[in-house]
MDAnalysis code that builds the backbone (N, CA, C; Angstrom):
import MDAnalysis as mda
import numpy as np

u = mda.Universe.empty(552, n_residues=184, atom_resindex=np.repeat(np.arange(184), 3), trajectory=True)
u.add_TopologyAttr("name", ["N", "CA", "C"] * 184)
u.add_TopologyAttr("resid", np.arange(1, 185))
u.add_TopologyAttr("resname", ["MET", "LYS", "ASN", "SER", "TYR", "LEU", "THR", "SER", "THR", "LEU", "LYS", "GLN", "PHE", "GLN", "TYR", "TYR", "LYS", "LEU", "LEU", "GLY", "GLU", "LYS", "THR", "ILE", "ASP", "GLN", "LEU", "ASP", "ASP", "GLU", "GLN", "ILE", "HIS", "TRP", "ARG", "TYR", "ASN", "LYS", "GLU", "SER", "ASN", "SER", "ILE", "SER", "ILE", "ILE", "VAL", "LYS", "HIS", "LEU", "VAL", "GLY", "ASN", "MET", "LEU", "SER", "ARG", "TRP", "THR", "ASN", "PHE", "LEU", "THR", "GLU", "ASP", "GLY", "GLU", "LYS", "LYS", "TRP", "ARG", "TYR", "ARG", "ASP", "GLU", "GLU", "PHE", "LEU", "ASP", "THR", "TYR", "LYS", "ASN", "LYS", "LYS", "GLU", "LEU", "LEU", "ASN", "ALA", "TRP", "GLU", "LYS", "GLY", "TRP", "GLN", "CYS", "LEU", "PHE", "ASN", "ALA", "ILE", "THR", "PRO", "LEU", "ASN", "TYR", "SER", "ASP", "LEU", "GLU", "LYS", "ILE", "ILE", "TYR", "ILE", "ARG", "ASN", "GLN", "GLY", "HIS", "SER", "VAL", "THR", "GLU", "ALA", "ILE", "ASN", "ARG", "GLN", "LEU", "THR", "HIS", "TYR", "SER", "TYR", "HIS", "ILE", "GLY", "GLN", "ILE", "VAL", "PHE", "LEU", "GLY", "LYS", "MET", "LEU", "GLU", "ASP", "GLU", "LYS", "TRP", "GLU", "SER", "LEU", "SER", "ILE", "PRO", "LYS", "GLY", "LYS", "SER", "THR", "THR", "TYR", "ASN", "GLN", "GLU", "LYS", "PHE", "SER", "LYS", "THR", "LYS", "GLY", "ARG", "ARG", "HIS", "PHE", "THR", "GLU", "ASP", "LEU"])
u.atoms.positions = np.array([
    [13.550, -8.111, 19.953],
    [12.205, -7.588, 20.060],
    [12.148, -6.108, 19.682],
    [13.201, -5.384, 19.985],
    [13.182, -3.947, 19.754],
    [12.999, -3.588, 18.283],
    [13.556, -4.370, 17.396],
    [13.479, -4.037, 15.977],
    [12.392, -4.805, 15.236],
    [11.715, -5.735, 15.917],
    [10.745, -6.559, 15.190],
    [9.570, -5.742, 14.658],
    [9.130, -4.722, 15.390],
    [8.015, -3.906, 14.904],
    [8.381, -3.213, 13.594],
    [9.529, -2.556, 13.561],
    [9.929, -1.832, 12.347],
    [10.183, -2.793, 11.190],
    [10.819, -3.911, 11.466],
    [11.071, -4.909, 10.416],
    [9.760, -5.449, 9.867],
    [8.842, -5.799, 10.773],
    [7.548, -6.325, 10.352],
    [6.756, -5.290, 9.564],
    [6.791, -4.053, 10.028],
    [6.062, -2.985, 9.345],
    [6.578, -2.789, 7.923],
    [7.881, -2.764, 7.767],
    [8.451, -2.629, 6.424],
    [7.994, -3.772, 5.527],
    [8.018, -4.987, 6.051],
    [7.576, -6.138, 5.254],
    [6.102, -6.039, 4.891],
    [5.282, -5.540, 5.825],
    [3.857, -5.385, 5.534],
    [3.631, -4.348, 4.443],
    [4.324, -3.211, 4.527],
    [4.203, -2.206, 3.464],
    [4.658, -2.792, 2.126],
    [5.769, -3.529, 2.123],
    [6.263, -4.148, 0.881],
    [5.239, -5.128, 0.325],
    [4.593, -5.862, 1.215],
    [3.571, -6.819, 0.808],
    [2.397, -6.115, 0.121],
    [1.896, -5.047, 0.718],
    [0.768, -4.341, 0.109],
    [1.161, -3.659, -1.197],
    [2.391, -3.177, -1.266],
    [2.892, -2.619, -2.527],
    [2.863, -3.704, -3.600],
    [3.334, -4.891, -3.251],
    [3.365, -6.011, -4.187],
    [1.963, -6.414, -4.640],
    [1.003, -6.457, -3.715],
    [-0.377, -6.793, -4.098],
    [-0.923, -5.799, -5.116],
    [-0.670, -4.516, -4.871],
    [-1.114, -3.499, -5.821],
    [-0.467, -3.681, -7.176],
    [0.836, -3.925, -7.186],
    [1.553, -4.093, -8.459],
    [1.118, -5.334, -9.208],
    [0.898, -6.431, -8.484],
    [0.456, -7.668, -9.152],
    [-0.949, -7.508, -9.729],
    [-1.742, -6.664, -9.106],
    [-3.074, -6.381, -9.656],
    [-2.950, -5.511, -10.901],
    [-2.232, -4.412, -10.786],
    [-2.092, -3.476, -11.905],
    [-1.443, -4.161, -13.105],
    [-0.503, -5.070, -12.847],
    [0.158, -5.800, -13.941],
    [-0.837, -6.592, -14.783],
    [-1.942, -7.038, -14.182],
    [-2.921, -7.853, -14.900],
    [-3.882, -7.013, -15.749],
    [-3.805, -5.697, -15.607],
    [-4.790, -4.824, -16.251],
    [-4.180, -4.002, -17.376],
    [-5.039, -3.531, -18.266],
    [-4.568, -2.654, -19.346],
    [-4.907, -1.202, -19.013],
    [-4.505, -0.305, -19.896],
    [-4.712, 1.128, -19.669],
    [-6.187, 1.475, -19.483],
    [-7.048, 0.864, -20.254],
    [-8.473, 1.154, -20.142],
    [-9.033, 0.685, -18.799],
    [-8.620, -0.486, -18.363],
    [-9.143, -1.038, -17.122],
    [-8.752, -0.210, -15.892],
    [-7.577, 0.380, -15.882],
    [-7.178, 1.150, -14.689],
    [-8.017, 2.414, -14.519],
    [-8.713, 2.815, -15.572],
    [-9.564, 4.011, -15.514],
    [-11.055, 3.683, -15.330],
    [-11.411, 2.395, -15.317],
    [-12.809, 1.994, -15.209],
    [-13.380, 2.359, -13.851],
    [-14.625, 2.893, -13.862],
    [-15.357, 3.210, -12.629],
    [-16.753, 2.608, -12.718],
    [-17.218, 2.084, -11.632],
    [-18.558, 1.505, -11.579],
    [-19.612, 2.571, -11.843],
    [-19.419, 3.748, -11.237],
    [-20.316, 4.880, -11.458],
    [-19.539, 6.159, -11.154],
    [-20.182, 7.321, -11.300],
    [-19.442, 8.574, -11.148],
    [-19.025, 8.841, -9.705],
    [-19.656, 8.203, -8.740],
    [-19.286, 8.380, -7.332],
    [-18.175, 7.436, -6.889],
    [-17.881, 6.430, -7.679],
    [-16.838, 5.474, -7.299],
    [-15.489, 5.903, -7.879],
    [-14.457, 5.287, -7.405],
    [-13.108, 5.604, -7.855],
    [-12.548, 4.499, -8.736],
    [-11.810, 4.898, -9.733],
    [-11.078, 3.943, -10.561],
    [-9.790, 3.566, -9.834],
    [-9.127, 2.547, -10.311],
    [-7.818, 2.187, -9.767],
    [-6.867, 3.359, -9.925],
    [-6.940, 4.036, -11.042],
    [-6.091, 5.199, -11.285],
    [-6.293, 6.273, -10.222],
    [-7.531, 6.547, -9.870],
    [-7.830, 7.552, -8.843],
    [-7.352, 7.086, -7.474],
    [-7.571, 5.826, -7.161],
    [-7.122, 5.304, -5.864],
    [-5.603, 5.419, -5.758],
    [-4.897, 5.067, -6.821],
    [-3.431, 5.184, -6.806],
    [-3.025, 6.647, -6.634],
    [-3.691, 7.543, -7.343],
    [-3.349, 8.966, -7.233],
    [-3.532, 9.451, -5.788],
    [-4.602, 9.020, -5.152],
    [-4.831, 9.373, -3.752],
    [-3.745, 8.779, -2.847],
    [-3.418, 7.517, -3.046],
    [-2.363, 6.887, -2.244],
    [-1.039, 7.633, -2.385],
    [-0.685, 7.962, -3.608],
    [0.574, 8.667, -3.860],
    [0.563, 10.036, -3.181],
    [-0.527, 10.769, -3.319],
    [-0.621, 12.074, -2.674],
    [-0.488, 11.970, -1.168],
    [-1.131, 10.967, -0.605],
    [-1.048, 10.749, 0.829],
    [0.369, 10.375, 1.241],
    [0.989, 9.472, 0.509],
    [2.352, 9.038, 0.845],
    [3.340, 10.202, 0.796],
    [3.267, 10.985, -0.267],
    [4.203, 12.106, -0.391],
    [3.987, 13.112, 0.736],
    [2.737, 13.347, 1.102],
    [2.446, 14.297, 2.173],
    [2.871, 13.745, 3.536],
    [2.498, 12.522, 3.826],
    [2.763, 11.955, 5.150],
    [4.236, 11.678, 5.407],
    [4.955, 11.206, 4.395],
    [6.311, 10.690, 4.643],
    [7.422, 11.669, 4.307],
    [7.134, 12.761, 3.621],
    [8.154, 13.783, 3.374],
    [8.441, 14.488, 4.697],
    [9.700, 14.501, 5.103],
    [10.109, 15.108, 6.384],
    [9.226, 14.618, 7.523],
    [9.061, 13.315, 7.575],
    [8.146, 12.626, 8.477],
    [8.301, 13.039, 9.943],
    [9.509, 13.130, 10.431],
    [9.724, 13.415, 11.851],
    [9.704, 14.908, 12.192],
    [9.725, 15.769, 11.179],
    [9.916, 17.192, 11.460],
    [8.800, 18.117, 10.972],
    [7.911, 17.637, 10.114],
    [6.832, 18.479, 9.581],
    [5.492, 17.780, 9.739],
    [4.432, 18.561, 9.819],
    [3.090, 17.996, 9.848],
    [2.889, 17.132, 8.602],
    [2.217, 16.004, 8.775],
    [1.999, 15.070, 7.676],
    [1.002, 15.541, 6.633],
    [0.272, 16.584, 6.925],
    [-0.628, 17.153, 5.920],
    [0.033, 18.421, 5.411],
    [0.745, 18.299, 4.305],
    [1.542, 19.407, 3.774],
    [0.659, 20.468, 3.136],
    [1.129, 21.704, 3.214],
    [0.401, 22.826, 2.604],
    [0.333, 22.682, 1.083],
    [1.306, 21.999, 0.486],
    [1.344, 21.839, -0.962],
    [0.463, 20.698, -1.461],
    [-0.128, 19.929, -0.545],
    [-0.999, 18.833, -0.965],
    [-2.388, 19.376, -1.283],
    [-2.921, 18.991, -2.435],
    [-4.288, 19.344, -2.821],
    [-5.091, 18.051, -2.924],
    [-5.543, 17.566, -1.776],
    [-6.180, 16.255, -1.667],
    [-7.358, 16.102, -2.622],
    [-8.179, 17.131, -2.759],
    [-9.350, 17.022, -3.638],
    [-8.959, 16.721, -5.085],
    [-7.813, 17.201, -5.513],
    [-7.350, 16.931, -6.877],
    [-6.900, 15.486, -7.069],
    [-6.641, 14.792, -5.961],
    [-6.255, 13.375, -6.053],
    [-7.414, 12.528, -6.568],
    [-8.626, 13.050, -6.534],
    [-9.789, 12.299, -6.955],
    [-10.243, 12.665, -8.365],
    [-9.333, 13.287, -9.126],
    [-9.534, 13.540, -10.552],
    [-8.620, 12.578, -11.297],
    [-9.162, 11.860, -12.230],
    [-8.412, 10.820, -12.946],
    [-7.571, 11.465, -14.049],
    [-6.306, 11.705, -13.761],
    [-5.454, 12.416, -14.715],
    [-4.279, 11.599, -15.254],
    [-4.040, 10.405, -14.717],
    [-2.953, 9.600, -15.289],
    [-3.350, 9.202, -16.710],
    [-2.427, 9.399, -17.641],
    [-2.725, 9.105, -19.042],
    [-2.673, 7.612, -19.351],
    [-1.804, 6.895, -18.655],
    [-1.631, 5.468, -18.932],
    [-1.030, 4.764, -17.716],
    [-0.900, 3.463, -17.843],
    [-0.389, 2.635, -16.753],
    [1.060, 2.982, -16.408],
    [1.861, 3.309, -17.398],
    [3.256, 3.657, -17.148],
    [3.347, 4.905, -16.262],
    [2.568, 5.921, -16.573],
    [2.561, 7.145, -15.776],
    [2.083, 6.849, -14.353],
    [1.038, 6.035, -14.239],
    [0.519, 5.639, -12.941],
    [1.599, 4.927, -12.126],
    [2.296, 3.967, -12.735],
    [3.320, 3.195, -12.023],
    [4.523, 4.048, -11.630],
    [4.863, 5.041, -12.434],
    [5.951, 5.952, -12.057],
    [5.589, 6.743, -10.801],
    [4.354, 7.224, -10.749],
    [3.886, 7.954, -9.569],
    [3.816, 7.011, -8.360],
    [3.280, 5.827, -8.569],
    [3.183, 4.791, -7.527],
    [4.557, 4.556, -6.892],
    [5.547, 4.361, -7.720],
    [6.903, 4.100, -7.234],
    [7.446, 5.295, -6.452],
    [7.175, 6.494, -6.910],
    [7.632, 7.699, -6.213],
    [7.037, 7.772, -4.807],
    [5.745, 7.471, -4.684],
    [5.098, 7.478, -3.377],
    [5.687, 6.439, -2.438],
    [5.853, 5.220, -2.944],
    [6.390, 4.144, -2.100],
    [7.843, 4.425, -1.706],
    [8.617, 4.974, -2.610],
    [10.011, 5.282, -2.259],
    [10.079, 6.342, -1.169],
    [9.183, 7.306, -1.204],
    [9.123, 8.325, -0.158],
    [8.848, 7.650, 1.189],
    [7.889, 6.734, 1.216],
    [7.564, 5.988, 2.430],
    [8.772, 5.199, 2.926],
    [9.370, 4.401, 2.055],
    [10.496, 3.554, 2.474],
    [11.698, 4.392, 2.907],
    [11.911, 5.516, 2.258],
    [13.017, 6.398, 2.655],
    [12.797, 6.984, 4.049],
    [11.544, 7.150, 4.439],
    [11.233, 7.687, 5.763],
    [11.292, 6.613, 6.850],
    [10.823, 5.414, 6.540],
    [10.735, 4.370, 7.561],
    [12.052, 3.620, 7.761],
    [12.770, 3.361, 6.690],
    [13.972, 2.528, 6.776],
    [14.986, 3.026, 7.806],
    [15.251, 4.322, 7.907],
    [16.259, 4.749, 8.891],
    [15.753, 4.820, 10.342],
    [14.458, 4.608, 10.569],
    [13.934, 4.700, 11.933],
    [14.518, 3.600, 12.808],
    [14.598, 3.894, 14.093],
    [15.033, 2.872, 15.040],
    [14.080, 2.883, 16.233],
    [14.305, 1.947, 17.129],
    [13.414, 1.748, 18.271],
    [13.178, 3.030, 19.061],
    [14.204, 3.834, 19.234],
    [14.066, 5.054, 20.035],
    [13.174, 6.099, 19.353],
    [12.915, 5.953, 18.058],
    [12.042, 6.890, 17.343],
    [10.555, 6.607, 17.562],
    [10.220, 5.411, 17.980],
    [8.823, 4.971, 17.985],
    [7.900, 5.773, 18.897],
    [8.415, 6.353, 19.948],
    [7.579, 7.133, 20.859],
    [7.656, 8.638, 20.599],
    [8.443, 9.035, 19.620],
    [8.468, 10.456, 19.254],
    [7.081, 10.863, 18.783],
    [6.752, 12.127, 18.954],
    [5.437, 12.627, 18.538],
    [5.587, 13.359, 17.206],
    [4.754, 12.970, 16.271],
    [4.649, 13.671, 14.988],
    [3.202, 14.147, 14.867],
    [2.957, 15.006, 13.898],
    [1.613, 15.583, 13.760],
    [1.050, 15.333, 12.367],
    [-0.243, 15.073, 12.350],
    [-1.020, 14.996, 11.114],
    [-2.233, 15.886, 11.342],
    [-2.278, 17.001, 10.601],
    [-3.332, 18.015, 10.783],
    [-3.404, 18.491, 12.238],
    [-2.240, 18.724, 12.819],
    [-2.089, 19.210, 14.197],
    [-2.488, 18.199, 15.263],
    [-2.788, 16.971, 14.886],
    [-3.104, 15.925, 15.854],
    [-1.844, 15.118, 16.120],
    [-1.434, 15.072, 17.381],
    [-0.226, 14.351, 17.744],
    [-0.406, 12.843, 17.685],
    [0.599, 12.183, 17.136],
    [0.653, 10.724, 17.056],
    [2.060, 10.297, 17.467],
    [2.172, 9.193, 18.189],
    [3.502, 8.612, 18.318],
    [3.875, 8.103, 16.927],
    [5.148, 7.916, 16.678],
    [5.582, 7.374, 15.384],
    [4.898, 6.031, 15.143],
    [4.787, 5.209, 16.183],
    [4.106, 3.917, 16.047],
    [2.660, 4.109, 15.599],
    [1.961, 5.026, 16.229],
    [0.562, 5.287, 15.843],
    [0.467, 5.798, 14.409],
    [1.375, 6.668, 14.018],
    [1.349, 7.212, 12.658],
    [1.611, 6.119, 11.632],
    [2.564, 5.246, 11.920],
    [2.847, 4.134, 11.013],
    [1.621, 3.229, 10.903],
    [1.027, 2.882, 12.038],
    [-0.156, 2.017, 12.019],
    [-1.308, 2.667, 11.258],
    [-1.472, 3.964, 11.437],
    [-2.532, 4.693, 10.730],
    [-2.342, 4.557, 9.228],
    [-1.146, 4.755, 8.758],
    [-0.895, 4.698, 7.322],
    [-0.940, 3.270, 6.796],
    [-0.447, 2.315, 7.554],
    [-0.493, 0.921, 7.119],
    [-1.936, 0.466, 6.915],
    [-2.809, 0.818, 7.842],
    [-4.207, 0.415, 7.683],
    [-4.891, 1.192, 6.559],
    [-4.550, 2.470, 6.399],
    [-5.118, 3.273, 5.321],
    [-4.728, 2.687, 3.965],
    [-3.465, 2.365, 3.809],
    [-2.994, 1.855, 2.513],
    [-3.549, 0.462, 2.232],
    [-3.625, -0.398, 3.255],
    [-4.175, -1.738, 3.021],
    [-5.653, -1.661, 2.633],
    [-6.369, -0.704, 3.199],
    [-7.778, -0.479, 2.851],
    [-7.901, -0.170, 1.353],
    [-7.099, 0.772, 0.878],
    [-7.199, 1.163, -0.533],
    [-6.631, 0.102, -1.468],
    [-5.614, -0.594, -1.056],
    [-5.070, -1.643, -1.927],
    [-6.059, -2.795, -2.021],
    [-6.796, -3.036, -0.946],
    [-7.891, -4.012, -1.028],
    [-8.918, -3.599, -2.074],
    [-9.195, -2.299, -2.166],
    [-10.113, -1.812, -3.195],
    [-9.535, -2.060, -4.589],
    [-8.248, -1.802, -4.752],
    [-7.592, -2.015, -6.045],
    [-7.691, -3.483, -6.439],
    [-7.406, -4.375, -5.502],
    [-7.467, -5.814, -5.787],
    [-8.901, -6.218, -6.139],
    [-9.855, -5.733, -5.382],
    [-11.259, -6.067, -5.656],
    [-11.664, -5.617, -7.059],
    [-11.308, -4.390, -7.421],
    [-11.618, -3.903, -8.762],
    [-10.907, -4.748, -9.829],
    [-9.658, -5.078, -9.576],
    [-8.918, -5.915, -10.524],
    [-9.582, -7.263, -10.738],
    [-10.038, -7.879, -9.655],
    [-10.720, -9.175, -9.763],
    [-12.010, -9.039, -10.567],
    [-12.759, -7.963, -10.336],
    [-14.002, -7.745, -11.095],
    [-13.697, -7.552, -12.576],
    [-12.675, -6.770, -12.856],
    [-12.354, -6.457, -14.249],
    [-11.806, -7.664, -15.004],
    [-11.024, -8.470, -14.358],
    [-10.411, -9.624, -15.024],
    [-11.304, -10.852, -15.023],
    [-12.225, -10.917, -14.079],
    [-13.178, -12.019, -13.983],
    [-12.445, -13.364, -14.025],
    [-12.784, -14.240, -14.968],
    [-12.184, -15.580, -14.985],
    [-10.703, -15.577, -15.384],
    [-10.198, -14.476, -15.910],
    [-8.772, -14.375, -16.262],
    [-7.903, -13.969, -15.059],
    [-8.547, -13.628, -13.942],
    [-7.835, -13.159, -12.756],
    [-6.846, -14.219, -12.254],
    [-5.626, -13.776, -12.004],
    [-4.602, -14.633, -11.401],
    [-4.551, -14.306, -9.913],
    [-4.917, -15.279, -9.093],
    [-5.044, -15.079, -7.651],
    [-3.741, -14.565, -7.034],
    [-3.895, -13.680, -6.056],
    [-2.749, -13.127, -5.333],
    [-2.577, -13.799, -3.975],
    [-3.471, -14.712, -3.650],
    [-3.382, -15.427, -2.381],
    [-3.671, -16.897, -2.646],
    [-4.334, -17.552, -1.752],
    [-4.674, -18.964, -1.941],
    [-5.884, -19.036, -2.869],
    [-5.719, -19.609, -4.059],
    [-6.852, -19.687, -4.983],
    [-7.997, -20.521, -4.398],
    [-9.212, -20.199, -4.802],
    [-10.374, -20.962, -4.354],
    [-10.166, -22.447, -4.651],
    [-10.498, -23.269, -3.668],
    [-10.385, -24.713, -3.834],
    [-8.975, -25.257, -3.660],
    [-8.027, -24.421, -3.314],
    [-6.629, -24.849, -3.202],
    [-6.077, -24.772, -1.772],
    [-6.954, -24.589, -0.783],
    [-6.488, -24.446, 0.604],
    [-5.762, -25.688, 1.105],
    [-6.280, -26.860, 0.800],
    [-5.645, -28.102, 1.272],
    [-4.244, -28.240, 0.703],
    [-4.084, -28.009, -0.581],
    [-2.771, -28.081, -1.224],
    [-1.823, -27.049, -0.627],
    [-2.316, -25.854, -0.442],
    [-1.507, -24.779, 0.127],
    [-1.038, -25.145, 1.534],
    [-1.964, -25.619, 2.365],
    [-1.605, -25.988, 3.735],
    [-0.629, -27.163, 3.772],
    [-0.799, -28.146, 2.886],
    [0.139, -29.268, 2.835],
    [1.551, -28.777, 2.531],
    [1.657, -27.842, 1.612],
    [2.976, -27.300, 1.261],
    [3.580, -26.564, 2.447],
    [2.778, -25.774, 3.155],
    [3.274, -25.015, 4.318],
    [3.700, -25.948, 5.443],
    [2.886, -26.969, 5.727],
    [3.198, -27.882, 6.819],
    [4.310, -28.871, 6.470],
    [4.697, -28.937, 5.208],
    [5.815, -29.811, 4.826],
    [7.162, -29.179, 5.177],
    [7.153, -27.903, 5.506],
    [8.385, -27.188, 5.866],
    [8.631, -27.287, 7.366],
    [9.875, -27.162, 7.739],
    [10.244, -27.167, 9.144],
    [9.621, -25.975, 9.851],
    [9.115, -26.233, 11.046],
    [8.526, -25.160, 11.842],
    [9.612, -24.138, 12.158],
    [9.293, -22.869, 12.003],
    [10.271, -21.828, 12.288],
    [9.639, -20.456, 12.216],
    [10.348, -19.487, 12.762],
    [9.852, -18.107, 12.760],
    [10.270, -17.433, 11.464],
    [9.285, -16.980, 10.725],
    [9.541, -16.244, 9.487],
    [8.295, -15.423, 9.175],
    [8.491, -14.383, 8.404],
    [7.362, -13.538, 8.016],
    [6.646, -14.201, 6.853],
    [5.319, -14.141, 6.862],
    [4.549, -14.825, 5.817],
    [4.868, -14.344, 4.414],
    [5.425, -13.146, 4.264],
    [5.727, -12.615, 2.940],
    [7.036, -13.174, 2.366],
    [7.801, -13.893, 3.172],
    [9.090, -14.403, 2.694],
    [8.942, -15.442, 1.604],
    [7.783, -16.057, 1.488],
    [7.563, -17.076, 0.463],
    [6.975, -16.528, -0.823],
    [6.752, -15.225, -0.888],
    [6.107, -14.650, -2.077],
    [7.110, -14.416, -3.191],
])
């Protein structure tokens, strides 16, 4: 039980990373920059914001405030990635920073207090805060990807009209404890 939270959290972060990548893989350079209007964000902008947040929050996670002085959050909302390759390189850098911070944590770290903008959080609270923040934005990325690809969209979950088939496959397996992402 002591390690299940950290193990589950890592798997959840990996899952959301995968959803973002499977969406971006379906799109071209032009599509990652598409915006509904000037007030909305493109996938490129959302990724830039996620990366900025990840680098700020997870660099020296246990010892420094999560809002770094070197972070310029407002600039994260300017679409500056030139292409998908540049975007994916930044994406990977952000996720690696996160995984490098979380992977060495252990149960005794979970109640330590860290700060984000001088607000104290237990490590558990900080992890939950970021997990929900990232899933929120990755949901936006997936939604935009589905709109852009329309009928060419390759589902990342149970395709419409396929729930019965999906459930039959799941129930054909032996009952057991496993994380839902293990079958992806």
